[in-house]
C-alpha positions in Angstrom: 23.7 177.4 89.0 27.1 178.7 90.4 30.5 177.0 89.6 30.9 175.3 93.4 27.4 174.1 93.0 28.0 172.4 90.1 30.5 170.5 91.4 29.4 170.0 94.8 26.6 168.2 93.0 28.3 166.5 90.0 31.4 165.1 92.1 28.4 163.8 94.5 26.4 161.5 92.5 29.6 160.5 90.7 31.6 159.4 93.5 28.1 157.3 94.5 27.7 156.1 91.2 31.4 154.9 90.9 31.4 153.0 94.2 28.3 151.6 93.8 29.0 149.9 90.6 32.5 149.0 91.0 34.5 147.3 93.9 37.8 148.4 92.3 37.8 151.7 94.5 39.8 151.3 97.6 38.3 152.2 100.8 40.6 154.8 101.8 40.8 156.4 98.3 37.1 156.5 98.3 36.6 157.9 101.5 39.1 160.5 101.1 37.5 161.8 97.8 34.2 162.2 99.5 35.7 164.0 102.2 36.9 166.3 99.8 33.5 166.7 98.1 32.3 167.1 102.2 34.6 170.1 103.1 33.8 171.7 99.5 30.0 171.6 101.2 31.0 172.7 104.5 32.6 175.6 102.6 29.5 176.5 100.5 27.5 176.2 103.7 29.8 178.1 106.0 29.9 181.0 102.8 26.1 180.9 101.7 24.1 179.3 104.4 21.9 176.4 104.1 20.1 175.9 100.6 17.3 173.1 100.6 18.8 171.9 97.5 21.8 170.7 99.1 19.9 168.2 101.3 19.5 165.2 99.3 23.3 166.0 98.7 24.8 165.7 101.9 22.6 162.9 102.7 23.8 161.1 99.6 27.4 161.7 100.7 26.9 160.4 104.4 25.5 157.6 102.9 28.1 156.5 100.5 30.7 157.2 103.4 28.8 154.7 105.4 28.5 152.1 102.5 32.0 152.5 101.5 33.4 152.1 105.6 30.7 149.0 106.8 30.5 147.6 103.0 27.3 145.9 104.0 27.9 142.3 104.0 25.4 139.4 102.4 23.3 140.0 99.0 20.1 141.4 100.3 22.2 144.0 102.2 24.4 144.8 99.8 21.3 145.1 97.3 19.2 147.3 99.6 22.1 149.6 100.5 22.4 150.4 96.6 19.0 150.6 96.2 19.2 153.7 99.0 22.0 155.1 97.5 20.7 155.1 94.2 17.3 157.0 95.3 19.2 159.3 96.9 21.4 159.7 93.9 17.7 160.6 91.7 17.0 162.7 94.7 19.9 164.6 94.6 19.5 164.8 90.8 16.2 166.2 91.0 16.8 169.0 93.5 19.5 170.4 91.3 16.9 170.7 88.5 15.8 174.0 90.7 19.4 175.7 91.2 19.5 177.7 94.4 20.5 181.3 92.5 19.1 181.5 89.2 21.0 183.0 86.3 19.3 185.6 84.3 20.6 186.7 80.5 23.0 189.3 80.3 21.4 192.3 78.7 22.9 192.8 74.8 22.5 196.2 74.3 24.9 199.4 74.6 24.2 200.6 77.8 24.4 199.6 81.2 21.1 199.4 83.6 20.5 201.3 86.5 17.3 200.7 88.1 15.2 202.7 91.0 11.9 202.1 92.7 9.5 204.4 93.6 6.2 203.6 96.1 3.4 206.2 95.5 0.1 206.7 96.7 -3.0 207.7 94.7 -4.7 210.3 97.2 -8.0 210.3 94.5 -8.7 206.2 94.4 -9.6 204.4 97.5 -8.3 200.9 97.7 -11.2 198.6 97.0 -9.3 195.2 98.1 -9.5 196.3 102.1 -12.3 197.5 104.0 -10.4 200.2 105.4 -12.0 203.4 104.3 -9.0 205.5 104.4 -7.0 203.0 102.5 -5.9 204.4 99.6 -4.4 202.9 96.3 -0.5 202.4 96.4 1.3 202.2 92.9 4.6 200.5 92.4 6.8 201.4 89.6 10.4 200.4 89.6 12.5 202.2 86.5 15.1 200.4 85.0 17.1 202.6 82.4 20.4 203.1 80.4 23.0 204.0 83.0 26.1 206.4 82.5 28.5 203.7 83.7 27.9 200.3 85.9 28.3 201.3 89.7 29.0 197.8 91.1 26.0 198.3 93.7 23.7 195.7 92.3 19.9 195.8 93.1 17.3 193.6 94.6 15.7 190.9 92.4 12.5 190.5 94.4 10.6 192.8 97.2 10.0 191.0 100.7 12.7 188.5 100.7 13.6 187.0 104.0 9.4 187.8 104.8 7.7 186.2 101.9 4.6 184.3 101.8 4.1 180.6 101.8 3.8 180.8 97.7 5.1 183.5 95.3 3.1 182.5 92.2 2.4 179.1 92.8 6.5 178.8 93.7 7.0 177.6 97.3 9.0 180.7 98.9 11.6 178.3 100.5 12.9 177.7 97.1 13.4 181.4 96.8 15.8 181.6 99.9 19.1 182.5 97.7 17.3 184.8 95.3 19.0 188.1 97.3 22.3 186.8 95.4 20.4 186.9 91.8 22.3 189.3 89.3 19.4 191.9 88.3 22.2 192.9 85.9 21.5 196.6 87.1 23.1 198.8 89.6 20.8 200.8 92.1 20.3 204.4 91.7 23.4 204.1 89.1 23.5 207.6 87.4 21.3 208.0 84.1 23.2 208.1 80.8 24.3 211.2 79.6 23.7 210.6 75.8 20.6 212.5 75.6 18.8 215.0 77.7 14.9 213.3 78.1 14.7 209.3 77.3 11.4 207.2 75.8 9.3 206.2 78.6 7.6 202.6 78.4 4.9 201.5 80.9 5.4 197.8 82.1 2.3 196.0 83.2 3.3 191.9 84.4 0.9 189.0 84.1 -1.9 188.2 86.6 -0.7 187.4 90.0 3.0 188.1 88.8 5.0 190.4 90.3 7.0 192.7 88.5 10.5 190.9 89.3 9.7 187.8 87.3 10.1 190.1 83.8 13.6 191.1 85.0 15.5 189.3 81.8 13.2 191.1 79.7 12.8 194.7 81.2 16.7 195.0 81.5 17.0 194.1 77.8 14.9 197.0 76.7 16.3 199.3 79.0 19.8 198.3 77.6 18.9 199.6 74.3 17.8 203.0 75.4 14.4 203.2 76.8 13.4 203.9 80.7 11.2 201.1 81.4 8.6 201.5 84.4 7.2 198.0 85.5 4.4 198.5 87.8 3.3 195.8 90.6 -0.3 196.0 90.9 -1.0 195.7 95.0 -3.6 192.7 95.8 -3.5 191.4 92.8 0.4 190.7 92.4 1.9 187.5 94.2 3.8 190.3 96.8 3.7 193.9 96.4 5.8 196.1 99.2 3.4 199.1 99.4 4.7 202.5 100.5 4.5 202.1 104.0 6.7 198.8 104.2 3.8 196.4 104.4 3.7 193.4 101.9 0.3 192.5 100.7 -0.8 189.2 98.7 -3.6 188.4 95.9 -7.4 188.2 96.7 -9.0 185.4 96.2 -10.1 184.7 92.6 -13.9 184.0 92.1 -14.4 180.0 91.5 -17.6 180.6 89.2 -17.0 181.5 85.5 -19.2 184.4 85.6 -17.9 186.0 88.7 -14.4 185.5 87.2 -15.0 187.4 84.4 -16.3 190.1 86.1 -13.5 190.2 88.4 -10.7 190.4 85.2 -12.9 193.0 83.7 -12.9 195.4 86.9 -8.9 194.7 87.9 -8.2 195.4 84.1 -9.8 199.2 84.9 -7.9 199.1 88.2 -4.7 198.2 86.5 -5.2 200.7 83.7 -5.8 203.3 86.3 -2.5 202.5 87.9 -0.7 202.9 84.6 -2.5 206.2 84.1 -1.5 207.2 87.4 2.2 206.8 86.8 1.8 208.8 83.6 0.3 211.6 86.1 3.6 211.1 88.2 6.1 211.5 85.3 4.5 215.2 85.1 5.0 216.0 88.6 8.0 217.7 89.5 10.4 215.5 91.5 8.3 212.5 91.9 11.3 210.3 90.1 14.1 211.7 92.3 17.1 213.2 91.3 18.5 211.0 88.7 15.5 210.6 86.6 13.3 213.9 87.1 13.1 216.3 84.6 15.0 213.3 82.1 11.9 211.4 80.9 10.2 212.6 77.2 6.7 212.8 78.2 5.8 213.4 74.8 7.0 209.7 73.9 5.4 207.2 76.1 4.4 203.5 75.4 2.6 200.7 77.5 3.1 197.2 77.2 2.8 194.1 79.0 2.6 190.6 79.1 -0.7 187.9 80.0 -3.0 190.4 81.8 -0.6 193.2 81.6 -0.5 193.1 77.9 -4.6 193.6 77.9 -3.9 196.5 80.7 -1.4 198.0 78.5 -3.9 198.5 75.7 -6.8 199.3 78.4 -4.6 201.9 79.5 -3.8 203.0 75.7 -7.6 203.6 74.8 -8.3 205.8 77.0 -5.5 207.8 77.3 -3.8 209.9 74.3 -0.5 210.4 76.2 0.3 206.7 75.5 2.1 206.7 71.9 1.9 203.1 71.1 0.9 200.2 73.1 1.7 196.4 72.7 0.3 192.9 74.2 2.1 190.0 74.7 0.1 186.8 74.8 -2.7 188.8 77.0 -6.7 188.4 77.0 -8.5 191.2 76.9 -11.6 191.9 79.1 -14.9 194.1 79.0 -15.3 196.1 75.7 -11.8 196.4 75.2 -11.8 194.5 72.0 -14.1 196.4 70.5 -12.7 199.7 71.0 -10.8 201.3 68.2 -7.1 201.9 69.2 -5.8 205.1 67.7 -1.8 204.4 68.2 -0.1 202.0 66.9 -0.2 198.4 68.4 1.8 195.6 68.2 0.3 191.7 69.2 3.1 189.3 70.1 1.9 185.7 70.5 3.3 182.4 72.0 2.9 179.8 69.8 -0.6 178.4 69.5 -0.2 174.9 69.5 2.4 175.1 72.8 0.3 177.6 74.4 -3.2 176.3 73.9 -4.7 179.9 73.5 -8.3 180.1 74.5 -11.1 181.2 72.3 -11.5 184.3 73.9 -8.0 185.4 73.4 -8.1 184.3 69.6 -11.5 185.7 69.0 -11.0 189.2 71.2 -7.5 189.9 69.5 -8.6 189.4 66.3 -11.5 191.7 67.3 -9.1 194.4 68.4 -6.6 194.0 65.7 -9.5 194.3 62.9 -10.4 197.9 64.7 -6.8 199.2 64.5 -7.0 202.8 63.1 -3.3 203.5 62.9 -2.6 200.1 62.0 0.1 197.4 63.8 1.9 194.2 63.8 1.1 190.6 64.5 3.4 188.3 65.5 3.3 184.3 66.9 6.8 183.1 68.0 7.2 179.5 67.2 8.4 177.2 70.2 7.7 179.6 72.7 5.1 178.9 75.1 3.2 181.6 77.5 5.9 181.5 80.1 8.8 181.7 77.8 8.4 185.9 77.8 9.4 185.7 81.6 12.2 184.7 84.1 10.2 181.8 85.5 11.6 179.3 83.1 15.3 180.1 84.6 13.9 179.2 87.6 15.1 175.7 86.6 18.5 174.5 85.6 19.4 173.5 81.8 18.0 169.9 82.1 14.9 171.2 84.1 13.9 173.5 81.5 14.4 170.8 78.8 12.3 168.4 80.9 9.5 171.4 81.4 9.9 172.0 77.4 8.8 168.6 76.6 6.0 168.4 79.0 4.2 171.9 78.3 6.5 173.6 75.4 8.8 176.4 75.3 11.9 174.5 73.9 12.9 177.9 72.3 14.0 179.0 75.7 13.5 182.3 78.0 16.4 184.1 76.5 16.5 183.5 72.6 12.4 184.6 73.4 12.9 187.5 74.9 15.7 188.7 72.6 13.6 188.4 69.7 10.8 189.9 71.8 12.7 192.8 72.8 14.3 193.0 68.9 10.6 193.1 67.7 9.4 195.6 70.4 12.0 198.1 70.5 11.6 198.4 66.2 8.2 198.7 66.4 8.4 201.7 69.8 11.4 203.4 67.6 9.3 205.5 65.4 6.3 206.4 67.8 8.9 207.4 70.6 10.6 209.6 68.4 13.5 207.6 66.9 14.1 206.9 63.3 11.8 204.6 61.5 12.3 201.0 61.8 11.7 197.7 60.0 9.7 195.6 62.2 9.3 192.7 60.0 12.9 192.7 59.0 14.0 192.7 63.1 11.6 189.3 63.5 13.2 188.4 60.3 16.1 188.2 62.3 15.2 185.4 64.3 13.8 181.8 63.4 10.1 180.6 62.6 8.4 183.7 63.8 5.0 184.1 61.5 3.4 187.2 61.1 3.7 190.7 59.8 1.7 194.1 59.6 -1.9 194.3 60.1 -4.5 196.9 59.7 -2.7 199.0 57.0 
C-alpha cells in the first residue's frame, strides 16, 4: 500500500469512528476534515484511476458526511445510521487487506537486476494441449540477470495485464488492475554486469498453475547475487501465458478422478522437463538470447530448481540431462518413476514446515525415496514457520494485517520476505561450487536463520 493509499484509508476510518463515537466534533470541522480526505481521494482517482479497494472507502466518506450533515433524529434513526456507517468501516478495512499495488522485497545482493523475456517455439514438439495439428510447443523464458547499472526503465510484472482471464491462480483478475505498477526491482533490457565474461545459469520452474511472475521476489534476489535465472512459463498449465504470436492461453481442466490426476501430473512433469531441456538447447544456439546475454552465459555451469510441481520438473530434467550440474526441489511432490531414479548431480530439498503445510504422504515418501538414492549427495532443510506459499509472492498480495490473519489460519508466520531470503541464502551456497564458484558451507548458510532444521544427506 502506497503512502497516499494509507492516508485515504486510515483517515476515512478514523473520521468515521470519531464522528460516530463522540458528539464533541462540530459539524463544520467534521465536514471540513471529510472534505479534505475526499479531495485527496479525488486526486488519487485522477492520478491512478479507479481501484475497487477504494469503493467501500468512498461510500464510507459519503455516509459519514451525510451523518454529520443530517444528524439523524430519534434513537432508532441514530442507531441505524451508526450501524450502517460501522458496517462500512468494516468493509473499508477489509478491502484494504488486499492492496491495489503489492510491494515486493528489495533484492539484497550486490548487483542491480536486469530482465528480458524470450518467447520461443519448439519445432520438434507438437502442442498436445490443442487439437491443431500444426500447433507446436511454445516455451517462454524470462531472464533475470545481474546488471551493470540500473536504468530506471522498470519491467512488467505479469503477462496479459489488461486482458487477463477472470481468475489468475484462483485470484480474481479485477484485483490485479494495479499490478502494472508493481515495482519488480528490475530494469527491462538493462546492460549485463561486466564483472565476468560468462555467468552461471539457473533454470527456474514455477508451481502448478502459477505464472512465473509469482516468484519475482525470490528470483530477483538470486539474480542480484550473480546468477542468470531463466524463469520458465509452461503454457496451458500456468494461469496465463503469452505465446510467441501474442495470444494469451489459460490452463486445461484438471482431471477430477484421482488416478487420472496422477497420470496427468506424470505426463505434465515430462512435458515440463522437456520445456527445461529446450531452454538448455536455446542457450547453445547462437544469438537465441539476444545481444545482451548471448555468448555471456556459462553453459558448462547450469542448475535447475523450482517450487512445488516446478521442483519436481527441475529434478526430472536433471535426471535425464547431464548438462544440469545441480538441482533443487522447493516443496514439490514428484510423480512417475522419478522418486526411484538415481541423481548423479548434487541435490537440495527445501521444505516448508510440515505441520503448517500438511505435506501429503506422497510428498514425504517420494522425496525420502529420492534422497535415499543420491549418488552425489545433497542437503535437506525444513524451514519452520513457512508454509507452501511462503516461497512465492502470493502472501505479498495481502497487506501486513491481511498476512497476519492468513498466517493464523493457514500458517506462514515467518513471512514471505524472510522465507525467500533464507531460501536464497541456502540455494546460493548450495549452487556455488557446482556452478563453478568457491566451496560454500551450506549448513552454515542455513544456520544464519532461525529455526531451520536439517543438513547434509547421502554422504
